[in-house]
C-alpha positions, 0 to 999 in steps of 0.5 A: 747795044743793037736797035732797029729804026722804027721811024725816020722823020725826014723833015727834021732829021730825027730817028726813033730806035727800038733797042733790044730791051724794047725801049725807045731812043730818039736821035738827031742825025748830024749829017746826011745819012741813008737811014731807012725803017728796019735798019739795024744800028749798034752803039751806045743807045743808053746815053744822052748827047753826041754818039757815033752809031754804026748802021749795020744794014747800010755799013755806015758810021753815023754821028747823032745826038741822042735826045732821049733814051729808055723811053716808052713808045708813047713817050718817044712819040710825044718827044718827037712831036715836041721837036717840030 
């Protein structure tokens, strides 16, 4: 599945991804990756836990920990705010 990065919270290393169905996922970056808003990612966005996503825009594989998926935009914002 593909998704687009719609938010990158640099201070805590989290990204918010909007998938092809219009749902949102929150992932913690498990390394120093050059991720920008608008980057297109592919991989398993529909599961919790450790995953390898491919950043098609930056041509880079990324290790992430997906904290939530299938979320509405409001749910994603609420979950992100609780991680601070």
